[in-house]
MIKOL-408065 format. One record per residue (C-alpha): residue in three letters; y, x, z. Coordinates in nm, 4 decimals. Layout:
% MIKOL-408065
+--------+----------+----------+----------+
! marlum !    north !     east !       up !
+--------+----------+----------+----------+
!    ALA !        Y !        X !        Z !
...
+--------+----------+----------+----------+
//
This chain:
% MIKOL-408065
+--------+----------+----------+----------+
! marlum !    north !     east !       up !
+--------+----------+----------+----------+
!    MET !  -3.7718 !   1.7501 !   5.8610 !
!    ASP !  -3.8670 !   2.1157 !   5.8259 !
!    ASP !  -3.7485 !   2.3552 !   5.5565 !
!    ARG !  -4.0738 !   2.3366 !   5.3583 !
!    LYS !  -4.0509 !   1.9605 !   5.3149 !
!    LEU !  -3.6902 !   2.0028 !   5.2039 !
!    GLU !  -3.8086 !   2.2581 !   4.9470 !
!    VAL !  -4.0713 !   2.0118 !   4.8217 !
!    LEU !  -3.8044 !   1.7425 !   4.7883 !
!    ARG !  -3.5761 !   1.9858 !   4.6069 !
!    ALA !  -3.8593 !   2.0724 !   4.3667 !
!    ILE !  -3.9299 !   1.7055 !   4.2957 !
!    VAL !  -3.5624 !   1.6289 !   4.2294 !
!    GLU !  -3.5150 !   1.9301 !   4.0027 !
!    ASP !  -3.8344 !   1.8669 !   3.8056 !
!    TYR !  -3.7699 !   1.4946 !   3.7671 !
!    VAL !  -3.4131 !   1.5562 !   3.6455 !
!    ALA !  -3.5386 !   1.8196 !   3.3999 !
!    THR !  -3.8502 !   1.6436 !   3.2662 !
!    GLN !  -3.7690 !   1.2728 !   3.3185 !
!    GLU !  -4.1323 !   1.2340 !   3.4306 !
!    PRO !  -4.2787 !   1.1551 !   3.7742 !
!    VAL !  -4.3734 !   1.4753 !   3.9560 !
!    GLY !  -4.7183 !   1.5432 !   4.1066 !
!    SER !  -4.8216 !   1.7816 !   4.3833 !
!    LYS !  -5.0040 !   2.0114 !   4.1388 !
!    ALA !  -4.6931 !   2.0525 !   3.9256 !
!    VAL !  -4.4809 !   2.1284 !   4.2322 !
!    SER !  -4.7192 !   2.3964 !   4.3592 !
!    GLN !  -4.7508 !   2.5553 !   4.0126 !
!    ARG !  -4.3835 !   2.5532 !   3.9124 !
!    HIS !  -4.2295 !   2.6512 !   4.2448 !
!    ALA !  -4.3123 !   2.9486 !   4.4635 !
!    LEU !  -4.3554 !   2.7546 !   4.7867 !
!    GLY !  -4.6369 !   2.9734 !   4.9175 !
!    VAL !  -4.8616 !   2.6792 !   5.0087 !
!    SER !  -5.1529 !   2.4976 !   4.8472 !
!    ALA !  -5.1361 !   2.1798 !   4.6424 !
!    ALA !  -5.3077 !   2.0008 !   4.9332 !
!    THR !  -5.0249 !   2.0999 !   5.1679 !
!    VAL !  -4.7713 !   1.9858 !   4.9094 !
!    ARG !  -4.9570 !   1.6532 !   4.8891 !
!    ASN !  -4.9284 !   1.6117 !   5.2648 !
!    ASP !  -4.5577 !   1.6914 !   5.2516 !
!    MET !  -4.5110 !   1.4434 !   4.9675 !
!    ALA !  -4.6914 !   1.1770 !   5.1695 !
!    TYR !  -4.4480 !   1.2397 !   5.4547 !
!    LEU !  -4.1496 !   1.2205 !   5.2158 !
!    GLU !  -4.2811 !   0.8951 !   5.0710 !
!    ASP !  -4.3369 !   0.7380 !   5.4132 !
!    ALA !  -3.9831 !   0.8420 !   5.5101 !
!    GLY !  -3.8385 !   0.6780 !   5.1974 !
!    TYR !  -3.7223 !   0.9939 !   5.0174 !
!    ILE !  -3.9585 !   0.9596 !   4.7197 !
!    GLN !  -4.1548 !   0.6755 !   4.5665 !
!    GLN !  -4.4427 !   0.6126 !   4.3267 !
!    PRO !  -4.3096 !   0.4243 !   4.0204 !
!    HIS !  -4.6578 !   0.3000 !   3.9230 !
!    THR !  -5.0232 !   0.3562 !   4.0084 !
!    SER !  -5.1697 !   0.6987 !   3.9259 !
!    ALA !  -4.8238 !   0.8441 !   3.8641 !
!    GLY !  -4.6470 !   1.1263 !   4.0408 !
!    ARG !  -4.3436 !   1.0678 !   4.2573 !
!    ILE !  -3.9733 !   1.0279 !   4.1829 !
!    PRO !  -3.6762 !   1.0569 !   4.4191 !
!    THR !  -3.5183 !   0.7489 !   4.5752 !
!    ALA !  -3.1442 !   0.7142 !   4.6346 !
!    LYS !  -3.2146 !   0.8292 !   4.9914 !
!    GLY !  -3.3913 !   1.1345 !   4.8532 !
!    TYR !  -3.1027 !   1.2214 !   4.6227 !
!    ARG !  -2.8655 !   1.1784 !   4.9185 !
!    LEU !  -3.0554 !   1.4309 !   5.1285 !
!    PHE !  -3.0828 !   1.6662 !   4.8313 !
!    VAL !  -2.7050 !   1.6593 !   4.7818 !
!    ASP !  -2.6291 !   1.6898 !   5.1535 !
!    ARG !  -2.8555 !   1.9960 !   5.1823 !
!    LEU !  -2.7532 !   2.1495 !   4.8520 !
!    GLY !  -2.7505 !   2.5194 !   4.9264 !
!    LYS !  -2.5757 !   2.6339 !   4.6104 !
!    ILE !  -2.3736 !   2.4832 !   4.3304 !
!    LYS !  -2.4507 !   2.5893 !   3.9761 !
!    PRO !  -2.1204 !   2.7554 !   3.8750 !
!    LEU !  -1.9721 !   2.7277 !   3.5294 !
!    SER !  -2.0446 !   3.0310 !   3.3142 !
!    ALA !  -1.7640 !   3.2751 !   3.2421 !
!    ALA !  -1.7466 !   3.1421 !   2.8850 !
!    GLU !  -1.7260 !   2.7834 !   3.0121 !
!    ARG !  -1.4506 !   2.8743 !   3.2578 !
!    ARG !  -1.2476 !   3.0445 !   2.9830 !
!    ALA !  -1.2963 !   2.7481 !   2.7497 !
!    VAL !  -1.1924 !   2.4991 !   3.0192 !
!    HIS !  -0.8822 !   2.6971 !   3.1107 !
!    ARG !  -0.7786 !   2.7466 !   2.7476 !
!    PHE !  -0.8390 !   2.3815 !   2.6544 !
!    LEU !  -0.6403 !   2.2429 !   2.9478 !
!    SER !  -0.3599 !   2.5003 !   2.9316 !
!    GLU !  -0.2816 !   2.3921 !   2.5727 !
!    ALA !  -0.1772 !   2.0435 !   2.6911 !
!    ILE !   0.1811 !   1.9595 !   2.5983 !
!    ASP !   0.2561 !   1.6924 !   2.8622 !
!    LEU !   0.0960 !   1.4900 !   3.1417 !
!    ASP !  -0.0608 !   1.2348 !   2.9061 !
!    ASP !  -0.2178 !   1.5198 !   2.7122 !
!    VAL !  -0.3445 !   1.6799 !   3.0352 !
!    VAL !  -0.5166 !   1.3550 !   3.1380 !
!    THR !  -0.6582 !   1.2922 !   2.7893 !
!    ARG !  -0.7961 !   1.6453 !   2.7635 !
!    THR !  -0.9332 !   1.6327 !   3.1184 !
!    VAL !  -1.1294 !   1.3115 !   3.0717 !
!    ARG !  -1.2737 !   1.4296 !   2.7385 !
!    LEU !  -1.3652 !   1.7660 !   2.8877 !
!    LEU !  -1.5426 !   1.6145 !   3.1886 !
!    ALA !  -1.7465 !   1.3846 !   2.9643 !
!    GLN !  -1.8483 !   1.6787 !   2.7434 !
!    LEU !  -1.9358 !   1.9122 !   3.0317 !
!    THR !  -2.1421 !   1.6617 !   3.2310 !
!    HIS !  -2.2735 !   1.4292 !   2.9561 !
!    GLN !  -2.1673 !   1.1381 !   3.1781 !
!    VAL !  -1.8876 !   0.8804 !   3.1810 !
!    ALA !  -1.5646 !   1.0496 !   3.2896 !
!    VAL !  -1.2769 !   0.8751 !   3.4684 !
!    VAL !  -0.9382 !   1.0295 !   3.5483 !
!    GLN !  -0.6623 !   0.8611 !   3.7465 !
!    TYR !  -0.3066 !   0.9443 !   3.6430 !
!    PRO !  -0.1059 !   1.0991 !   3.9275 !
!    SER !  -0.0076 !   0.8229 !   4.1670 !
!    LEU !   0.3652 !   0.7531 !   4.1842 !
!    ASN !   0.3225 !   0.6807 !   4.5538 !
!    ARG !   0.2287 !   1.0443 !   4.6089 !
!    SER !   0.4853 !   1.2024 !   4.3780 !
!    SER !   0.8412 !   1.3249 !   4.4199 !
!    VAL !   1.1387 !   1.2937 !   4.1874 !
!    ARG !   1.1923 !   1.6071 !   3.9809 !
!    HIS !   1.4833 !   1.4792 !   3.7715 !
!    LEU !   1.6597 !   1.1617 !   3.6625 !
!    GLU !   1.8282 !   1.1469 !   3.3237 !
!    LEU !   2.0755 !   0.8807 !   3.2107 !
!    VAL !   2.1268 !   0.8479 !   2.8359 !
!    SER !   2.4109 !   0.6336 !   2.7004 !
!    LEU !   2.2848 !   0.4162 !   2.4143 !
!    THR !   2.5923 !   0.1925 !   2.3884 !
!    PRO !   2.8968 !   0.1625 !   2.6157 !
!    THR !   2.7111 !  -0.1044 !   2.8172 !
!    ARG !   2.3489 !   0.0100 !   2.7847 !
!    LEU !   2.1763 !   0.3107 !   2.9418 !
!    MET !   1.8271 !   0.4530 !   2.9190 !
!    VAL !   1.6946 !   0.5818 !   3.2522 !
!    VAL !   1.4247 !   0.8499 !   3.2443 !
!    MET !   1.2567 !   0.9477 !   3.5702 !
!    ILE !   1.0388 !   1.2589 !   3.5749 !
!    THR !   0.8148 !   1.3269 !   3.8746 !
!    ASP !   0.6927 !   1.6588 !   4.0096 !
!    THR !   0.3498 !   1.5842 !   3.8595 !
!    GLY !   0.4961 !   1.5420 !   3.5119 !
!    ARG !   0.4735 !   1.1640 !   3.5005 !
!    VAL !   0.7577 !   1.0063 !   3.3033 !
!    GLU !   0.8936 !   0.6539 !   3.3583 !
!    GLN !   1.1499 !   0.5111 !   3.1161 !
!    ARG !   1.3626 !   0.1982 !   3.1623 !
!    TYR !   1.6764 !   0.0399 !   3.0141 !
!    VAL !   1.9815 !  -0.0846 !   3.2049 !
!    GLU !   2.2366 !  -0.3404 !   3.0873 !
!    MET !   2.5659 !  -0.2535 !   3.2512 !
!    PRO !   2.8219 !  -0.5157 !   3.3667 !
!    ALA !   3.1094 !  -0.3148 !   3.2151 !
!    GLU !   3.1662 !  -0.0453 !   2.9564 !
!    LEU !   3.1109 !   0.3099 !   3.0773 !
!    SER !   3.2834 !   0.6257 !   2.9582 !
!    GLU !   3.1017 !   0.9572 !   2.9230 !
!    ASP !   3.2529 !   1.0686 !   3.2522 !
!    ASP !   3.1259 !   0.7510 !   3.4209 !
!    VAL !   2.7717 !   0.8220 !   3.2984 !
!    LEU !   2.7989 !   1.1828 !   3.4176 !
!    ASP !   2.9142 !   1.0641 !   3.7613 !
!    LEU !   2.6227 !   0.8208 !   3.7907 !
!    ARG !   2.3763 !   1.0883 !   3.6739 !
!    ARG !   2.5115 !   1.3342 !   3.9312 !
!    LEU !   2.4952 !   1.0719 !   4.2054 !
!    VAL !   2.1341 !   0.9647 !   4.1461 !
!    ASN !   2.0123 !   1.3257 !   4.1189 !
!    GLU !   2.1987 !   1.4340 !   4.4319 !
!    GLN !   2.0383 !   1.1501 !   4.6255 !
!    LEU !   1.6868 !   1.1403 !   4.4772 !
!    GLN !   1.5995 !   1.4809 !   4.3335 !
!    GLY !   1.3135 !   1.6361 !   4.5293 !
!    LYS !   1.2644 !   1.3244 !   4.7425 !
!    PRO !   0.9207 !   1.1609 !   4.7786 !
!    LEU !   0.8995 !   0.8353 !   4.5862 !
!    ALA !   0.7770 !   0.6714 !   4.9064 !
!    ASP !   1.1291 !   0.7292 !   5.0470 !
!    ALA !   1.3085 !   0.6267 !   4.7269 !
!    PRO !   1.3599 !   0.2516 !   4.7993 !
!    ARG !   1.5600 !   0.3270 !   5.1146 !
!    ILE !   1.7741 !   0.5859 !   4.9318 !
!    ILE !   1.8293 !   0.3628 !   4.6269 !
!    ALA !   1.9476 !   0.0777 !   4.8474 !
!    ASP !   2.2468 !   0.2920 !   4.9527 !
!    LEU !   2.3398 !   0.4192 !   4.6024 !
!    ALA !   2.6058 !   0.1614 !   4.5181 !
!    GLY !   2.7978 !   0.2333 !   4.8373 !
!    LEU !   2.8129 !   0.6037 !   4.7494 !
!    ALA !   2.9638 !   0.5506 !   4.4029 !
!    ARG !   3.3345 !   0.5367 !   4.3220 !
!    PRO !   3.4694 !   0.1869 !   4.3921 !
!    GLU !   3.5196 !   0.1122 !   4.0229 !
!    LEU !   3.1556 !   0.2076 !   3.9572 !
!    HIS !   3.0063 !  -0.0110 !   4.2306 !
!    PRO !   2.8912 !  -0.2888 !   3.9928 !
!    SER !   2.7355 !  -0.0394 !   3.7498 !
!    ALA !   2.5721 !   0.1587 !   4.0318 !
!    SER !   2.4274 !  -0.1670 !   4.1680 !
!    ALA !   2.2784 !  -0.2520 !   3.8263 !
!    LEU !   2.1329 !   0.0985 !   3.8020 !
!    ALA !   1.9929 !   0.0760 !   4.1551 !
!    ARG !   1.8110 !  -0.2502 !   4.0756 !
!    VAL !   1.6342 !  -0.0901 !   3.7784 !
!    LEU !   1.5507 !   0.2248 !   3.9733 !
!    LEU !   1.4068 !   0.0135 !   4.2514 !
!    ASP !   1.1973 !  -0.1777 !   4.0004 !
!    THR !   1.0775 !   0.1545 !   3.8571 !
!    VAL !   0.9533 !   0.2984 !   4.1863 !
!    ILE !   0.8114 !  -0.0267 !   4.3243 !
!    ALA !   0.7030 !  -0.2530 !   4.0377 !
!    ARG !   0.5835 !   0.0354 !   3.8198 !
!    THR !   0.3529 !   0.1999 !   4.0740 !
!    GLU !   0.0386 !   0.0482 !   3.9232 !
!    GLU !  -0.2352 !   0.3046 !   3.8822 !
!    ARG !  -0.3377 !   0.4115 !   3.5338 !
!    VAL !  -0.6841 !   0.5360 !   3.4501 !
!    ALA !  -0.8349 !   0.7106 !   3.1479 !
!    VAL !  -1.2050 !   0.6816 !   3.0546 !
!    ALA !  -1.4248 !   0.8751 !   2.8126 !
!    GLY !  -1.7942 !   0.9150 !   2.7386 !
!    ALA !  -1.9200 !   0.5594 !   2.7925 !
!    ALA !  -2.1703 !   0.6205 !   2.5121 !
!    ASN !  -2.3344 !   0.8860 !   2.7334 !
!    LEU !  -2.4916 !   0.6042 !   2.9355 !
!    THR !  -2.7140 !   0.5256 !   2.6369 !
!    ARG !  -2.8401 !   0.8826 !   2.5948 !
!    PRO !  -3.2210 !   0.9259 !   2.5900 !
!    GLY !  -3.3490 !   0.9826 !   2.9426 !
!    ASN !  -3.0772 !   0.7791 !   3.1139 !
!    PHE !  -3.2759 !   0.5022 !   3.2799 !
!    PHE !  -3.1324 !   0.1840 !   3.4286 !
!    ALA !  -3.3659 !  -0.0899 !   3.5502 !
!    GLY !  -3.1236 !  -0.3636 !   3.4469 !
!    SER !  -2.8980 !  -0.4175 !   3.1484 !
!    LEU !  -2.6221 !  -0.1661 !   3.0703 !
!    ARG !  -2.3872 !  -0.4449 !   2.9679 !
!    PRO !  -2.2495 !  -0.5217 !   3.3192 !
!    ILE !  -2.1766 !  -0.1524 !   3.3726 !
!    LEU !  -2.0004 !  -0.1161 !   3.0372 !
!    GLU !  -1.7971 !  -0.4323 !   3.0982 !
!    ALA !  -1.7013 !  -0.3171 !   3.4481 !
!    LEU !  -1.5792 !   0.0151 !   3.3073 !
!    GLU !  -1.3135 !  -0.1795 !   3.1151 !
!    GLU !  -1.1563 !  -0.3049 !   3.4389 !
!    GLU !  -0.8995 !  -0.0666 !   3.5892 !
!    VAL !  -0.9339 !  -0.2224 !   3.9337 !
!    VAL !  -1.3063 !  -0.1453 !   3.9298 !
!    LEU !  -1.2420 !   0.2085 !   3.8103 !
!    MET !  -0.9977 !   0.2675 !   4.0951 !
!    GLN !  -1.2607 !   0.1435 !   4.3411 !
!    LEU !  -1.5104 !   0.3862 !   4.1919 !
!    LEU !  -1.2698 !   0.6766 !   4.2267 !
!    GLY !  -1.2110 !   0.5856 !   4.5886 !
!    ARG !  -0.8958 !   0.5095 !   4.7775 !
!    ALA !  -0.5920 !   0.6849 !   4.6355 !
!    ASP !  -0.4935 !   0.8118 !   4.9810 !
!    SER !  -0.8267 !   0.9850 !   5.0369 !
!    ASN !  -0.7887 !   1.3624 !   5.0715 !
!    ALA !  -1.1586 !   1.4395 !   5.0348 !
!    LEU !  -1.2047 !   1.7479 !   4.8185 !
!    LEU !  -1.5254 !   1.6124 !   4.6683 !
!    THR !  -1.7286 !   1.2958 !   4.7190 !
!    VAL !  -2.0743 !   1.2003 !   4.5920 !
!    ARG !  -2.1707 !   0.8326 !   4.6198 !
!    ILE !  -2.5275 !   0.7411 !   4.5276 !
!    GLY !  -2.6687 !   0.3966 !   4.4515 !
!    ASP !  -2.5771 !   0.1365 !   4.7128 !
!    GLU !  -2.3113 !   0.3686 !   4.8560 !
!    ASN !  -2.0834 !   0.2543 !   4.5704 !
!    ASN !  -2.0617 !  -0.0960 !   4.7252 !
!    LEU !  -2.0270 !  -0.2521 !   4.3799 !
!    ASP !  -2.3133 !  -0.4664 !   4.2492 !
!    ASP !  -2.2913 !  -0.3377 !   3.8920 !
!    PHE !  -2.3132 !   0.0258 !   4.0041 !
!    ARG !  -2.6048 !   0.0262 !   4.2478 !
!    GLU !  -2.8150 !   0.2322 !   4.0074 !
!    THR !  -2.5451 !   0.4896 !   3.9459 !
!    THR !  -2.4043 !   0.8007 !   4.1062 !
!    VAL !  -2.0298 !   0.8670 !   4.1158 !
!    VAL !  -1.9001 !   1.2216 !   4.1748 !
!    THR !  -1.5246 !   1.2405 !   4.2414 !
!    ALA !  -1.2666 !   1.5008 !   4.3381 !
!    GLY !  -0.8987 !   1.4854 !   4.4267 !
!    TYR !  -0.6422 !   1.6934 !   4.2401 !
!    GLY !  -0.2752 !   1.7719 !   4.2672 !
!    PRO !  -0.0114 !   2.0428 !   4.3104 !
!    GLY !  -0.0653 !   2.1335 !   4.6751 !
!    SER !  -0.1723 !   1.7850 !   4.7838 !
!    VAL !  -0.3850 !   1.5129 !   4.6282 !
!    VAL !  -0.1915 !   1.2909 !   4.3836 !
!    GLY !  -0.4881 !   1.1498 !   4.1918 !
!    HIS !  -0.8644 !   1.1531 !   4.1526 !
!    MET !  -1.1093 !   1.2286 !   3.8762 !
!    GLY !  -1.4835 !   1.1940 !   3.8515 !
!    VAL !  -1.7930 !   1.1105 !   3.6538 !
!    LEU !  -2.0415 !   0.8244 !   3.6628 !
!    GLY !  -2.4034 !   0.8353 !   3.5535 !
!    PRO !  -2.7580 !   0.7458 !   3.6541 !
!    THR !  -2.8870 !   0.8566 !   3.9934 !
!    ARG !  -3.1192 !   1.0916 !   3.8011 !
!    MET !  -2.8409 !   1.3425 !   3.7521 !
!    ASP !  -2.7997 !   1.7191 !   3.7430 !
!    TYR !  -2.6176 !   1.7205 !   4.0760 !
!    PRO !  -2.5459 !   2.0959 !   4.1083 !
!    GLY !  -2.4079 !   2.1174 !   3.7534 !
!    THR !  -2.2099 !   1.7939 !   3.7737 !
!    ILE !  -2.0555 !   1.8799 !   4.1108 !
!    ALA !  -1.9563 !   2.2239 !   3.9827 !
!    ALA !  -1.7955 !   2.0797 !   3.6678 !
!    VAL !  -1.5936 !   1.8132 !   3.8512 !
!    ARG !  -1.4790 !   2.0593 !   4.1158 !
!    ALA !  -1.3812 !   2.3271 !   3.8611 !
!    VAL !  -1.1891 !   2.0901 !   3.6328 !
!    ALA !  -1.0042 !   1.9376 !   3.9302 !
!    ARG !  -0.9044 !   2.2865 !   4.0407 !
!    TYR !  -0.7759 !   2.3832 !   3.6938 !
!    VAL !  -0.5738 !   2.0609 !   3.6600 !
!    SER !  -0.4239 !   2.1221 !   4.0057 !
!    GLU !  -0.3196 !   2.4706 !   3.8983 !
!    ILE !  -0.1580 !   2.3380 !   3.5805 !
!    LEU !   0.0420 !   2.0782 !   3.7719 !
!    GLU !   0.1472 !   2.3415 !   4.0261 !
!    GLN !   0.2716 !   2.5736 !   3.7497 !
!    ASN !   0.4794 !   2.2957 !   3.5948 !
!    ARG !   0.6479 !   2.1648 !   3.9094 !
+--------+----------+----------+----------+
//
């Protein structure tokens, strides 16, 4: 495909996204400085249609992009529409006012939905990709402790431990010192092996209590590693101009399933900076008429993903820029708070 045909495809995509109407050769030649006649544009459009990049929705109509056409448009996207300086300041200010990780995620998902006018999905930082920042033991009664684990991404896990014997303040301090010496700064992926040796490192008289603590810690890093996801903007799917050939109900119902949302965001171990999946590329029956734009985020390395979902008729340059910018700002915030 030569550059002129790519320019014709770009014009069709941009006009269809902007006007929500099929695009004809006359409109392309008038609205875009391609330097060729409408007849030449018609020939190029015929080629694009034969190649499966555009289609005619009904007789006597112009053409609209297919999923294949959107794919080529995104792959050959020469420039991303950046956020304005005012938008960048607003994003930074809004996110920097977050008081904890839950607030960061809540603000992020709301912000993405507002910026893109699509459904926004944000995965909480994965425990599997985090490290232990600090472990706190709080004595509630002589035989009951509260364990608080804080990760380097700001995620907080809280559990309770019933001890087999009464503990003094010094005993609690010794256990706190032990668990932090062994686990602080360690990746949670390595934690089970370290926790298994905790009891043997405690004072003999604390072995039973250290064993009880180790069992709860192990449960925290293994049984509590389920992924959490936040969603906002589902109502955007019903906005005027958002067209889906089938019913919206299956999509809305699927958005309530966290397993489905994690599949949409992609594998948690993917380090791709940005991914755009269009139509059938989503490999989920309910989302074959949608586009999903996702990006990884994290302090130095990817610990979670965020993205937006909407119809294939999407403002790709603007959406890609918004997802990429918000992911970058969230990464910076997590880095500053390590």
